[in-house]
PyMOL Python script that loads the backbone (N, CA, C, O; Angstrom):
from pymol import cmd

cmd.read_pdbstr("""\
ATOM      1  N   UNK A   1     -16.545  21.724 -69.167  1.00  0.00           N
ATOM      2  CA  UNK A   1     -17.645  20.889 -69.611  1.00  0.00           C
ATOM      3  C   UNK A   1     -17.913  19.854 -68.521  1.00  0.00           C
ATOM      4  O   UNK A   1     -17.003  19.150 -68.083  1.00  0.00           O
ATOM      5  N   UNK A   2     -19.117  19.773 -68.105  1.00  0.00           N
ATOM      6  CA  UNK A   2     -19.443  18.812 -67.050  1.00  0.00           C
ATOM      7  C   UNK A   2     -19.522  17.404 -67.632  1.00  0.00           C
ATOM      8  O   UNK A   2     -19.632  17.221 -68.844  1.00  0.00           O
ATOM      9  N   UNK A   3     -19.465  16.429 -66.754  1.00  0.00           N
ATOM     10  CA  UNK A   3     -19.473  15.033 -67.195  1.00  0.00           C
ATOM     11  C   UNK A   3     -20.796  14.652 -67.868  1.00  0.00           C
ATOM     12  O   UNK A   3     -20.832  13.714 -68.665  1.00  0.00           O
ATOM     13  N   UNK A   4     -21.874  15.363 -67.558  1.00  0.00           N
ATOM     14  CA  UNK A   4     -23.178  15.007 -68.118  1.00  0.00           C
ATOM     15  C   UNK A   4     -23.464  15.728 -69.433  1.00  0.00           C
ATOM     16  O   UNK A   4     -24.430  15.398 -70.121  1.00  0.00           O
ATOM     17  N   UNK A   5     -22.645  16.696 -69.784  1.00  0.00           N
ATOM     18  CA  UNK A   5     -22.876  17.454 -71.002  1.00  0.00           C
ATOM     19  C   UNK A   5     -22.494  16.628 -72.233  1.00  0.00           C
ATOM     20  O   UNK A   5     -21.483  15.926 -72.231  1.00  0.00           O
ATOM     21  N   UNK A   6     -23.304  16.719 -73.273  1.00  0.00           N
ATOM     22  CA  UNK A   6     -23.042  15.970 -74.500  1.00  0.00           C
ATOM     23  C   UNK A   6     -22.062  16.729 -75.385  1.00  0.00           C
ATOM     24  O   UNK A   6     -21.812  17.919 -75.193  1.00  0.00           O
ATOM     25  N   UNK A   7     -21.520  16.014 -76.352  1.00  0.00           N
ATOM     26  CA  UNK A   7     -20.634  16.636 -77.326  1.00  0.00           C
ATOM     27  C   UNK A   7     -21.431  17.555 -78.241  1.00  0.00           C
ATOM     28  O   UNK A   7     -22.601  17.307 -78.530  1.00  0.00           O
ATOM     29  N   UNK A   8     -20.778  18.616 -78.688  1.00  0.00           N
ATOM     30  CA  UNK A   8     -21.387  19.447 -79.719  1.00  0.00           C
ATOM     31  C   UNK A   8     -21.309  18.666 -81.031  1.00  0.00           C
ATOM     32  O   UNK A   8     -20.536  17.714 -81.132  1.00  0.00           O
ATOM     33  N   UNK A   9     -22.090  19.050 -82.027  1.00  0.00           N
ATOM     34  CA  UNK A   9     -21.996  18.351 -83.315  1.00  0.00           C
ATOM     35  C   UNK A   9     -20.572  18.383 -83.898  1.00  0.00           C
ATOM     36  O   UNK A   9     -20.111  17.396 -84.471  1.00  0.00           O
ATOM     37  N   UNK A  10     -19.892  19.508 -83.749  1.00  0.00           N
ATOM     38  CA  UNK A  10     -18.537  19.622 -84.285  1.00  0.00           C
ATOM     39  C   UNK A  10     -17.562  18.732 -83.515  1.00  0.00           C
ATOM     40  O   UNK A  10     -16.658  18.145 -84.109  1.00  0.00           O
ATOM     41  N   UNK A  11     -17.740  18.629 -82.203  1.00  0.00           N
ATOM     42  CA  UNK A  11     -16.898  17.740 -81.403  1.00  0.00           C
ATOM     43  C   UNK A  11     -17.144  16.284 -81.787  1.00  0.00           C
ATOM     44  O   UNK A  11     -16.202  15.497 -81.881  1.00  0.00           O
ATOM     45  N   UNK A  12     -18.397  15.927 -82.007  1.00  0.00           N
ATOM     46  CA  UNK A  12     -18.724  14.560 -82.423  1.00  0.00           C
ATOM     47  C   UNK A  12     -18.102  14.256 -83.783  1.00  0.00           C
ATOM     48  O   UNK A  12     -17.620  13.147 -84.015  1.00  0.00           O
ATOM     49  N   UNK A  13     -18.114  15.231 -84.671  1.00  0.00           N
ATOM     50  CA  UNK A  13     -17.497  15.081 -85.982  1.00  0.00           C
ATOM     51  C   UNK A  13     -15.990  14.879 -85.819  1.00  0.00           C
ATOM     52  O   UNK A  13     -15.393  14.039 -86.492  1.00  0.00           O
ATOM     53  N   UNK A  14     -15.376  15.662 -84.914  1.00  0.00           N
ATOM     54  CA  UNK A  14     -13.948  15.507 -84.629  1.00  0.00           C
ATOM     55  C   UNK A  14     -13.652  14.088 -84.147  1.00  0.00           C
ATOM     56  O   UNK A  14     -12.698  13.461 -84.606  1.00  0.00           O
ATOM     57  N   UNK A  15     -14.458  13.589 -83.234  1.00  0.00           N
ATOM     58  CA  UNK A  15     -14.250  12.233 -82.702  1.00  0.00           C
ATOM     59  C   UNK A  15     -14.290  11.218 -83.846  1.00  0.00           C
ATOM     60  O   UNK A  15     -13.418  10.354 -83.939  1.00  0.00           O
ATOM     61  N   UNK A  16     -15.285  11.319 -84.702  1.00  0.00           N
ATOM     62  CA  UNK A  16     -15.404  10.380 -85.826  1.00  0.00           C
ATOM     63  C   UNK A  16     -14.193  10.469 -86.746  1.00  0.00           C
ATOM     64  O   UNK A  16     -13.683   9.446 -87.203  1.00  0.00           O
ATOM     65  N   UNK A  17     -13.736  11.674 -87.016  1.00  0.00           N
ATOM     66  CA  UNK A  17     -12.580  11.855 -87.890  1.00  0.00           C
ATOM     67  C   UNK A  17     -11.290  11.410 -87.210  1.00  0.00           C
ATOM     68  O   UNK A  17     -10.397  10.878 -87.869  1.00  0.00           O
ATOM     69  N   UNK A  18     -11.184  11.620 -85.916  1.00  0.00           N
ATOM     70  CA  UNK A  18      -9.990  11.202 -85.177  1.00  0.00           C
ATOM     71  C   UNK A  18      -9.825   9.687 -85.234  1.00  0.00           C
ATOM     72  O   UNK A  18      -8.706   9.181 -85.311  1.00  0.00           O
ATOM     73  N   UNK A  19     -10.924   8.980 -85.198  1.00  0.00           N
ATOM     74  CA  UNK A  19     -10.876   7.517 -85.226  1.00  0.00           C
ATOM     75  C   UNK A  19     -10.386   6.966 -86.564  1.00  0.00           C
ATOM     76  O   UNK A  19     -10.005   5.798 -86.644  1.00  0.00           O
ATOM     77  N   UNK A  20     -10.390   7.777 -87.603  1.00  0.00           N
ATOM     78  CA  UNK A  20      -9.923   7.333 -88.917  1.00  0.00           C
ATOM     79  C   UNK A  20      -8.424   7.073 -88.902  1.00  0.00           C
ATOM     80  O   UNK A  20      -7.971   6.026 -89.365  1.00  0.00           O
ATOM     81  N   UNK A  21      -7.641   8.033 -88.367  1.00  0.00           N
ATOM     82  CA  UNK A  21      -6.185   7.891 -88.427  1.00  0.00           C
ATOM     83  C   UNK A  21      -5.469   8.282 -87.133  1.00  0.00           C
ATOM     84  O   UNK A  21      -4.239   8.289 -87.084  1.00  0.00           O
ATOM     85  N   UNK A  22      -6.227   8.604 -86.095  1.00  0.00           N
ATOM     86  CA  UNK A  22      -5.684   9.001 -84.786  1.00  0.00           C
ATOM     87  C   UNK A  22      -4.768  10.212 -84.885  1.00  0.00           C
ATOM     88  O   UNK A  22      -3.805  10.330 -84.128  1.00  0.00           O
ATOM     89  N   UNK A  23      -5.067  11.109 -85.815  1.00  0.00           N
ATOM     90  CA  UNK A  23      -4.299  12.330 -86.006  1.00  0.00           C
ATOM     91  C   UNK A  23      -5.207  13.503 -85.658  1.00  0.00           C
ATOM     92  O   UNK A  23      -6.145  13.813 -86.392  1.00  0.00           O
ATOM     93  N   UNK A  24      -4.917  14.151 -84.531  1.00  0.00           N
ATOM     94  CA  UNK A  24      -5.791  15.216 -84.034  1.00  0.00           C
ATOM     95  C   UNK A  24      -5.830  16.413 -84.975  1.00  0.00           C
ATOM     96  O   UNK A  24      -6.891  17.006 -85.171  1.00  0.00           O
ATOM     97  N   UNK A  25      -4.695  16.777 -85.558  1.00  0.00           N
ATOM     98  CA  UNK A  25      -4.662  17.921 -86.471  1.00  0.00           C
ATOM     99  C   UNK A  25      -5.510  17.650 -87.706  1.00  0.00           C
ATOM    100  O   UNK A  25      -6.351  18.469 -88.077  1.00  0.00           O
ATOM    101  N   UNK A  26      -5.296  16.513 -88.338  1.00  0.00           N
ATOM    102  CA  UNK A  26      -6.063  16.177 -89.538  1.00  0.00           C
ATOM    103  C   UNK A  26      -7.544  15.997 -89.221  1.00  0.00           C
ATOM    104  O   UNK A  26      -8.403  16.378 -90.016  1.00  0.00           O
ATOM    105  N   UNK A  27      -7.838  15.424 -88.071  1.00  0.00           N
ATOM    106  CA  UNK A  27      -9.238  15.270 -87.662  1.00  0.00           C
ATOM    107  C   UNK A  27      -9.887  16.635 -87.487  1.00  0.00           C
ATOM    108  O   UNK A  27     -11.040  16.833 -87.870  1.00  0.00           O
ATOM    109  N   UNK A  28      -9.150  17.570 -86.910  1.00  0.00           N
ATOM    110  CA  UNK A  28      -9.666  18.927 -86.742  1.00  0.00           C
ATOM    111  C   UNK A  28      -9.976  19.585 -88.077  1.00  0.00           C
ATOM    112  O   UNK A  28     -11.015  20.224 -88.242  1.00  0.00           O
ATOM    113  N   UNK A  29      -9.067  19.421 -89.022  1.00  0.00           N
ATOM    114  CA  UNK A  29      -9.277  19.992 -90.356  1.00  0.00           C
ATOM    115  C   UNK A  29     -10.498  19.358 -91.015  1.00  0.00           C
ATOM    116  O   UNK A  29     -11.357  20.062 -91.547  1.00  0.00           O
ATOM    117  N   UNK A  30     -10.575  18.036 -90.979  1.00  0.00           N
ATOM    118  CA  UNK A  30     -11.708  17.346 -91.611  1.00  0.00           C
ATOM    119  C   UNK A  30     -13.031  17.657 -90.914  1.00  0.00           C
ATOM    120  O   UNK A  30     -14.096  17.588 -91.527  1.00  0.00           O
ATOM    121  N   UNK A  31     -12.955  18.000 -89.628  1.00  0.00           N
ATOM    122  CA  UNK A  31     -14.174  18.329 -88.883  1.00  0.00           C
ATOM    123  C   UNK A  31     -14.588  19.784 -89.078  1.00  0.00           C
ATOM    124  O   UNK A  31     -15.602  20.224 -88.536  1.00  0.00           O
ATOM    125  N   UNK A  32     -13.806  20.526 -89.848  1.00  0.00           N
ATOM    126  CA  UNK A  32     -14.204  21.884 -90.178  1.00  0.00           C
ATOM    127  C   UNK A  32     -13.535  22.990 -89.392  1.00  0.00           C
ATOM    128  O   UNK A  32     -13.928  24.151 -89.511  1.00  0.00           O
ATOM    129  N   UNK A  33     -12.540  22.662 -88.595  1.00  0.00           N
ATOM    130  CA  UNK A  33     -11.811  23.702 -87.876  1.00  0.00           C
ATOM    131  C   UNK A  33     -10.814  24.359 -88.827  1.00  0.00           C
ATOM    132  O   UNK A  33     -10.428  23.770 -89.836  1.00  0.00           O
ATOM    133  N   UNK A  34     -10.406  25.567 -88.502  1.00  0.00           N
ATOM    134  CA  UNK A  34      -9.488  26.340 -89.327  1.00  0.00           C
ATOM    135  C   UNK A  34      -8.151  25.625 -89.497  1.00  0.00           C
ATOM    136  O   UNK A  34      -7.648  24.995 -88.567  1.00  0.00           O
ATOM    137  N   UNK A  35      -7.582  25.733 -90.699  1.00  0.00           N
ATOM    138  CA  UNK A  35      -6.254  25.158 -90.947  1.00  0.00           C
ATOM    139  C   UNK A  35      -5.208  25.747 -90.002  1.00  0.00           C
ATOM    140  O   UNK A  35      -4.282  25.055 -89.577  1.00  0.00           O
ATOM    141  N   UNK A  36      -5.363  27.029 -89.679  1.00  0.00           N
ATOM    142  CA  UNK A  36      -4.387  27.708 -88.820  1.00  0.00           C
ATOM    143  C   UNK A  36      -4.442  27.227 -87.374  1.00  0.00           C
ATOM    144  O   UNK A  36      -3.432  27.241 -86.672  1.00  0.00           O
ATOM    145  N   UNK A  37      -5.609  26.807 -86.937  1.00  0.00           N
ATOM    146  CA  UNK A  37      -5.759  26.446 -85.520  1.00  0.00           C
ATOM    147  C   UNK A  37      -6.033  24.965 -85.285  1.00  0.00           C
ATOM    148  O   UNK A  37      -6.192  24.538 -84.142  1.00  0.00           O
ATOM    149  N   UNK A  38      -6.087  24.188 -86.346  1.00  0.00           N
ATOM    150  CA  UNK A  38      -6.472  22.775 -86.209  1.00  0.00           C
ATOM    151  C   UNK A  38      -5.553  22.009 -85.269  1.00  0.00           C
ATOM    152  O   UNK A  38      -6.015  21.147 -84.521  1.00  0.00           O
ATOM    153  N   UNK A  39      -4.245  22.313 -85.296  1.00  0.00           N
ATOM    154  CA  UNK A  39      -3.334  21.569 -84.421  1.00  0.00           C
ATOM    155  C   UNK A  39      -3.609  21.852 -82.952  1.00  0.00           C
ATOM    156  O   UNK A  39      -3.669  20.927 -82.142  1.00  0.00           O
ATOM    157  N   UNK A  40      -3.777  23.124 -82.603  1.00  0.00           N
ATOM    158  CA  UNK A  40      -4.038  23.446 -81.193  1.00  0.00           C
ATOM    159  C   UNK A  40      -5.451  23.039 -80.779  1.00  0.00           C
ATOM    160  O   UNK A  40      -5.658  22.573 -79.658  1.00  0.00           O
ATOM    161  N   UNK A  41      -6.415  23.211 -81.666  1.00  0.00           N
ATOM    162  CA  UNK A  41      -7.792  22.802 -81.361  1.00  0.00           C
ATOM    163  C   UNK A  41      -7.851  21.290 -81.160  1.00  0.00           C
ATOM    164  O   UNK A  41      -8.518  20.806 -80.245  1.00  0.00           O
ATOM    165  N   UNK A  42      -7.151  20.548 -82.016  1.00  0.00           N
ATOM    166  CA  UNK A  42      -7.136  19.094 -81.887  1.00  0.00           C
ATOM    167  C   UNK A  42      -6.640  18.652 -80.523  1.00  0.00           C
ATOM    168  O   UNK A  42      -7.236  17.779 -79.891  1.00  0.00           O
ATOM    169  N   UNK A  43      -5.551  19.253 -80.070  1.00  0.00           N
ATOM    170  CA  UNK A  43      -5.016  18.905 -78.747  1.00  0.00           C
ATOM    171  C   UNK A  43      -5.971  19.316 -77.633  1.00  0.00           C
ATOM    172  O   UNK A  43      -6.162  18.578 -76.666  1.00  0.00           O
ATOM    173  N   UNK A  44      -6.570  20.496 -77.774  1.00  0.00           N
ATOM    174  CA  UNK A  44      -7.531  20.953 -76.764  1.00  0.00           C
ATOM    175  C   UNK A  44      -8.714  19.988 -76.679  1.00  0.00           C
ATOM    176  O   UNK A  44      -9.175  19.654 -75.587  1.00  0.00           O
ATOM    177  N   UNK A  45      -9.195  19.549 -77.824  1.00  0.00           N
ATOM    178  CA  UNK A  45     -10.337  18.634 -77.826  1.00  0.00           C
ATOM    179  C   UNK A  45      -9.979  17.297 -77.191  1.00  0.00           C
ATOM    180  O   UNK A  45     -10.780  16.726 -76.452  1.00  0.00           O
ATOM    181  N   UNK A  46      -8.778  16.795 -77.474  1.00  0.00           N
ATOM    182  CA  UNK A  46      -8.360  15.521 -76.877  1.00  0.00           C
ATOM    183  C   UNK A  46      -8.287  15.608 -75.355  1.00  0.00           C
ATOM    184  O   UNK A  46      -8.442  14.599 -74.668  1.00  0.00           O
ATOM    185  N   UNK A  47      -8.053  16.803 -74.829  1.00  0.00           N
ATOM    186  CA  UNK A  47      -7.956  16.995 -73.375  1.00  0.00           C
ATOM    187  C   UNK A  47      -9.319  17.161 -72.710  1.00  0.00           C
ATOM    188  O   UNK A  47      -9.429  17.065 -71.488  1.00  0.00           O
ATOM    189  N   UNK A  48     -10.347  17.408 -73.499  1.00  0.00           N
ATOM    190  CA  UNK A  48     -11.690  17.556 -72.928  1.00  0.00           C
ATOM    191  C   UNK A  48     -12.210  16.182 -72.513  1.00  0.00           C
ATOM    192  O   UNK A  48     -12.149  15.220 -73.278  1.00  0.00           O
ATOM    193  N   UNK A  49     -12.714  16.113 -71.301  1.00  0.00           N
ATOM    194  CA  UNK A  49     -13.167  14.843 -70.740  1.00  0.00           C
ATOM    195  C   UNK A  49     -14.182  14.154 -71.634  1.00  0.00           C
ATOM    196  O   UNK A  49     -14.051  12.961 -71.909  1.00  0.00           O
ATOM    197  N   UNK A  50     -15.185  14.879 -72.091  1.00  0.00           N
ATOM    198  CA  UNK A  50     -16.249  14.258 -72.886  1.00  0.00           C
ATOM    199  C   UNK A  50     -15.728  13.744 -74.225  1.00  0.00           C
ATOM    200  O   UNK A  50     -16.155  12.689 -74.695  1.00  0.00           O
ATOM    201  N   UNK A  51     -14.811  14.482 -74.836  1.00  0.00           N
ATOM    202  CA  UNK A  51     -14.241  14.048 -76.114  1.00  0.00           C
ATOM    203  C   UNK A  51     -13.395  12.799 -75.899  1.00  0.00           C
ATOM    204  O   UNK A  51     -13.504  11.829 -76.650  1.00  0.00           O
ATOM    205  N   UNK A  52     -12.550  12.828 -74.868  1.00  0.00           N
ATOM    206  CA  UNK A  52     -11.697  11.671 -74.562  1.00  0.00           C
ATOM    207  C   UNK A  52     -12.541  10.434 -74.260  1.00  0.00           C
ATOM    208  O   UNK A  52     -12.215   9.332 -74.701  1.00  0.00           O
ATOM    209  N   UNK A  53     -13.617  10.619 -73.513  1.00  0.00           N
ATOM    210  CA  UNK A  53     -14.496   9.488 -73.197  1.00  0.00           C
ATOM    211  C   UNK A  53     -15.187   8.949 -74.450  1.00  0.00           C
ATOM    212  O   UNK A  53     -15.347   7.737 -74.601  1.00  0.00           O
ATOM    213  N   UNK A  54     -15.592   9.838 -75.336  1.00  0.00           N
ATOM    214  CA  UNK A  54     -16.247   9.407 -76.573  1.00  0.00           C
ATOM    215  C   UNK A  54     -15.279   8.615 -77.449  1.00  0.00           C
ATOM    216  O   UNK A  54     -15.661   7.612 -78.053  1.00  0.00           O
ATOM    217  N   UNK A  55     -14.027   9.065 -77.517  1.00  0.00           N
ATOM    218  CA  UNK A  55     -13.010   8.348 -78.289  1.00  0.00           C
ATOM    219  C   UNK A  55     -12.763   6.980 -77.669  1.00  0.00           C
ATOM    220  O   UNK A  55     -12.711   5.969 -78.370  1.00  0.00           O
ATOM    221  N   UNK A  56     -12.611   6.958 -76.356  1.00  0.00           N
ATOM    222  CA  UNK A  56     -12.356   5.694 -75.659  1.00  0.00           C
ATOM    223  C   UNK A  56     -13.507   4.711 -75.879  1.00  0.00           C
ATOM    224  O   UNK A  56     -13.281   3.535 -76.167  1.00  0.00           O
ATOM    225  N   UNK A  57     -14.728   5.196 -75.743  1.00  0.00           N
ATOM    226  CA  UNK A  57     -15.905   4.336 -75.918  1.00  0.00           C
ATOM    227  C   UNK A  57     -15.967   3.788 -77.343  1.00  0.00           C
ATOM    228  O   UNK A  57     -16.249   2.608 -77.547  1.00  0.00           O
ATOM    229  N   UNK A  58     -15.707   4.642 -78.318  1.00  0.00           N
ATOM    230  CA  UNK A  58     -15.749   4.204 -79.716  1.00  0.00           C
ATOM    231  C   UNK A  58     -14.659   3.177 -80.009  1.00  0.00           C
ATOM    232  O   UNK A  58     -14.896   2.204 -80.724  1.00  0.00           O
ATOM    233  N   UNK A  59     -13.463   3.395 -79.456  1.00  0.00           N
ATOM    234  CA  UNK A  59     -12.373   2.438 -79.665  1.00  0.00           C
ATOM    235  C   UNK A  59     -12.691   1.098 -79.011  1.00  0.00           C
ATOM    236  O   UNK A  59     -12.422   0.043 -79.586  1.00  0.00           O
ATOM    237  N   UNK A  60     -13.261   1.139 -77.813  1.00  0.00           N
ATOM    238  CA  UNK A  60     -13.644  -0.103 -77.135  1.00  0.00           C
ATOM    239  C   UNK A  60     -14.724  -0.835 -77.924  1.00  0.00           C
ATOM    240  O   UNK A  60     -14.690  -2.059 -78.053  1.00  0.00           O
ATOM    241  N   UNK A  61     -15.681  -0.074 -78.450  1.00  0.00           N
ATOM    242  CA  UNK A  61     -16.751  -0.669 -79.237  1.00  0.00           C
ATOM    243  C   UNK A  61     -16.198  -1.316 -80.505  1.00  0.00           C
ATOM    244  O   UNK A  61     -16.589  -2.428 -80.862  1.00  0.00           O
ATOM    245  N   UNK A  62     -15.295  -0.622 -81.177  1.00  0.00           N
ATOM    246  CA  UNK A  62     -14.678  -1.176 -82.386  1.00  0.00           C
ATOM    247  C   UNK A  62     -13.886  -2.436 -82.071  1.00  0.00           C
ATOM    248  O   UNK A  62     -13.953  -3.417 -82.811  1.00  0.00           O
ATOM    249  N   UNK A  63     -13.139  -2.412 -80.976  1.00  0.00           N
ATOM    250  CA  UNK A  63     -12.336  -3.581 -80.597  1.00  0.00           C
ATOM    251  C   UNK A  63     -13.246  -4.769 -80.296  1.00  0.00           C
ATOM    252  O   UNK A  63     -12.959  -5.902 -80.683  1.00  0.00           O
ATOM    253  N   UNK A  64     -14.338  -4.492 -79.604  1.00  0.00           N
ATOM    254  CA  UNK A  64     -15.280  -5.550 -79.248  1.00  0.00           C
ATOM    255  C   UNK A  64     -15.900  -6.162 -80.510  1.00  0.00           C
ATOM    256  O   UNK A  64     -16.134  -7.369 -80.574  1.00  0.00           O
ATOM    257  N   UNK A  65     -16.160  -5.324 -81.498  1.00  0.00           N
ATOM    258  CA  UNK A  65     -16.775  -5.812 -82.733  1.00  0.00           C
ATOM    259  C   UNK A  65     -15.742  -6.209 -83.787  1.00  0.00           C
ATOM    260  O   UNK A  65     -16.105  -6.638 -84.883  1.00  0.00           O
ATOM    261  N   UNK A  66     -14.458  -6.067 -83.458  1.00  0.00           N
ATOM    262  CA  UNK A  66     -13.404  -6.444 -84.396  1.00  0.00           C
ATOM    263  C   UNK A  66     -13.219  -5.479 -85.542  1.00  0.00           C
ATOM    264  O   UNK A  66     -12.764  -5.868 -86.618  1.00  0.00           O
ATOM    265  N   UNK A  67     -13.572  -4.211 -85.322  1.00  0.00           N
ATOM    266  CA  UNK A  67     -13.486  -3.222 -86.398  1.00  0.00           C
ATOM    267  C   UNK A  67     -12.315  -2.259 -86.249  1.00  0.00           C
ATOM    268  O   UNK A  67     -12.244  -1.275 -86.985  1.00  0.00           O
ATOM    269  N   UNK A  68     -11.417  -2.504 -85.342  1.00  0.00           N
ATOM    270  CA  UNK A  68     -10.344  -1.536 -85.107  1.00  0.00           C
ATOM    271  C   UNK A  68      -9.408  -1.396 -86.294  1.00  0.00           C
ATOM    272  O   UNK A  68      -8.774  -0.350 -86.433  1.00  0.00           O
ATOM    273  N   UNK A  69      -9.291  -2.381 -87.144  1.00  0.00           N
ATOM    274  CA  UNK A  69      -8.427  -2.277 -88.318  1.00  0.00           C
ATOM    275  C   UNK A  69      -9.154  -1.762 -89.551  1.00  0.00           C
ATOM    276  O   UNK A  69      -8.506  -1.455 -90.552  1.00  0.00           O
ATOM    277  N   UNK A  70     -10.456  -1.658 -89.512  1.00  0.00           N
ATOM    278  CA  UNK A  70     -11.222  -1.328 -90.703  1.00  0.00           C
ATOM    279  C   UNK A  70     -10.748  -0.066 -91.414  1.00  0.00           C
ATOM    280  O   UNK A  70     -10.531  -0.134 -92.624  1.00  0.00           O
ATOM    281  N   UNK A  71     -10.568   1.095 -90.748  1.00  0.00           N
ATOM    282  CA  UNK A  71     -10.145   2.288 -91.497  1.00  0.00           C
ATOM    283  C   UNK A  71      -8.799   2.084 -92.190  1.00  0.00           C
ATOM    284  O   UNK A  71      -8.614   2.511 -93.329  1.00  0.00           O
ATOM    285  N   UNK A  72      -7.868   1.437 -91.509  1.00  0.00           N
ATOM    286  CA  UNK A  72      -6.556   1.205 -92.097  1.00  0.00           C
ATOM    287  C   UNK A  72      -6.666   0.288 -93.309  1.00  0.00           C
ATOM    288  O   UNK A  72      -6.064   0.561 -94.347  1.00  0.00           O
ATOM    289  N   UNK A  73      -7.419  -0.784 -93.190  1.00  0.00           N
ATOM    290  CA  UNK A  73      -7.575  -1.720 -94.299  1.00  0.00           C
ATOM    291  C   UNK A  73      -8.265  -1.061 -95.485  1.00  0.00           C
ATOM    292  O   UNK A  73      -7.893  -1.294 -96.635  1.00  0.00           O
ATOM    293  N   UNK A  74      -9.266  -0.240 -95.205  1.00  0.00           N
ATOM    294  CA  UNK A  74      -9.982   0.440 -96.277  1.00  0.00           C
ATOM    295  C   UNK A  74      -9.052   1.391 -97.011  1.00  0.00           C
ATOM    296  O   UNK A  74      -9.022   1.399 -98.241  1.00  0.00           O
ATOM    297  N   UNK A  75      -8.289   2.195 -96.272  1.00  0.00           N
ATOM    298  CA  UNK A  75      -7.361   3.134 -96.909  1.00  0.00           C
ATOM    299  C   UNK A  75      -6.301   2.384 -97.706  1.00  0.00           C
ATOM    300  O   UNK A  75      -5.936   2.801 -98.805  1.00  0.00           O
ATOM    301  N   UNK A  76      -5.809   1.285 -97.157  1.00  0.00           N
ATOM    302  CA  UNK A  76      -4.784   0.500 -97.849  1.00  0.00           C
ATOM    303  C   UNK A  76      -5.339  -0.059 -99.155  1.00  0.00           C
ATOM    304  O   UNK A  76      -4.671   0.007-100.187  1.00  0.00           O
ATOM    305  N   UNK A  77      -6.538  -0.603 -99.124  1.00  0.00           N
ATOM    306  CA  UNK A  77      -7.110  -1.186-100.338  1.00  0.00           C
ATOM    307  C   UNK A  77      -7.391  -0.118-101.384  1.00  0.00           C
ATOM    308  O   UNK A  77      -7.194  -0.359-102.575  1.00  0.00           O
ATOM    309  N   UNK A  78      -7.844   1.051-100.968  1.00  0.00           N
ATOM    310  CA  UNK A  78      -8.127   2.136-101.907  1.00  0.00           C
ATOM    311  C   UNK A  78      -6.828   2.643-102.524  1.00  0.00           C
ATOM    312  O   UNK A  78      -6.782   2.929-103.720  1.00  0.00           O
ATOM    313  N   UNK A  79      -5.768   2.759-101.716  1.00  0.00           N
ATOM    314  CA  UNK A  79      -4.504   3.286-102.231  1.00  0.00           C
ATOM    315  C   UNK A  79      -3.843   2.331-103.217  1.00  0.00           C
ATOM    316  O   UNK A  79      -3.011   2.757-104.017  1.00  0.00           O
ATOM    317  N   UNK A  80      -4.192   1.062-103.176  1.00  0.00           N
ATOM    318  CA  UNK A  80      -3.599   0.080-104.081  1.00  0.00           C
ATOM    319  C   UNK A  80      -4.301   0.030-105.433  1.00  0.00           C
ATOM    320  O   UNK A  80      -3.798  -0.623-106.347  1.00  0.00           O
ATOM    321  N   UNK A  81      -5.431   0.687-105.595  1.00  0.00           N
ATOM    322  CA  UNK A  81      -6.173   0.654-106.857  1.00  0.00           C
ATOM    323  C   UNK A  81      -5.508   1.500-107.887  1.00  0.00           C
ATOM    324  O   UNK A  81      -5.992   1.594-109.015  1.00  0.00           O
TER     325      UNK A  81
END
""", "prot")
cmd.dss("prot")
cmd.show_as("cartoon", "prot")
cmd.util.cbc("prot")
cmd.orient("prot")
């Protein structure tokens, strides 16, 4: 994948799901990849330059806006109900 190529919709979905809990296997499953291959697909996606850059950019954006704890806090509050 060249540096100028955009993420596929499924890769973008993986990135969004990965940011929830930083678990590549679970992100792969939630993004619609096969249960049998989600672990290997997750690792492959993390190694792709465009996916890694998208994750990095999103994490930097969240940190800048103070949202890096939001998924954890949301899950914690929901689990306590």
